[in-house]
N, C-alpha and C positions, 0 to 999 in steps of 0.2 A: 183910693187912698193907700198910701204906702204902708209900710209896718210901721208900729210904734212900740216903744218900750213901757210896759206899765211895771209900775213898782207899789208894792203894796206894805203897808205897817200895821202894827199893832195886832188888835183882834181881827182886822180883815185879813191880814197876813195868816195868821192862825186858822181861820176858817176857810180860806180857800186853799192853803197848803204850800205855798210857796212865796218866796220874797219877791220876786218880779218873773217877767216872762215878755217874750217879743211878740206881738199879734198884728195881723193884716186886718184892718177893719172894713166893714162894708161901706160902700160910697154914702148909704143913707145915715151911717153915723158921723153927725156934724157939731154936737154940742156934748158938754160934759154930763148933760142929763141923757142924751143918746145913748153914750158909751155906757152908762150903769145900767140902762135897760138892755143894751146888747150882751152885756157880759153875764146878767142873771139869766139869759137864755143858753149859756154855757154849759150849765150842768148844776147839780144840787150843791156843791160846794159854793160855786159864786151866788147862787139864790138865797142860800143861807147868810153869807157874808154881808150881802147888800140887800138884805130884807127890807131894813128901814133906810133905803137909799138916801131919804131926805136929810139924814145926820151925816152921811158921809161928805168928807171933804175933799176937795181935787184941785191939784196943782199940775198947772200945764209948764212945762220947762221951767220949773221950780218957783213958779208964780201962782198964789192961788186964785180961782176961778169961781164964779157962780156958775150953777148946773145948767143956767141958759145960755152960756157962753161958748164961743166956737173953740173946737179943738184942732181943727183943720190946720194941718202943717206940723203939729207938735211931733217932738222929738220922744219926750218923755212925759208921761201922766202918772202923778202918784195918786194913790187913795189912801185914805185914813181917816180914823173915827174922829169925833169931836175932840179936842183938847180938854184935859180935866186937870184939877188941882189947880195948886196956886202959889 
């Protein structure tokens, strides 16, 4: 897979320590869930930020996707915590 731009929001950004980055994903990373699992293997800050990955929201090319949906061909993937407030 080619490289993809990852954008982090709110406490995901704070825990990882960066707003965004460009990474090359292994061919085995096919879904949003695969991405979260892969990112957790990149270091302690990712593991801490994505510890409760079931609550992390994912947007591919600015469209929300479920964790089981494909990210193949994505140009930008955003990760953020659940929305709060009203």
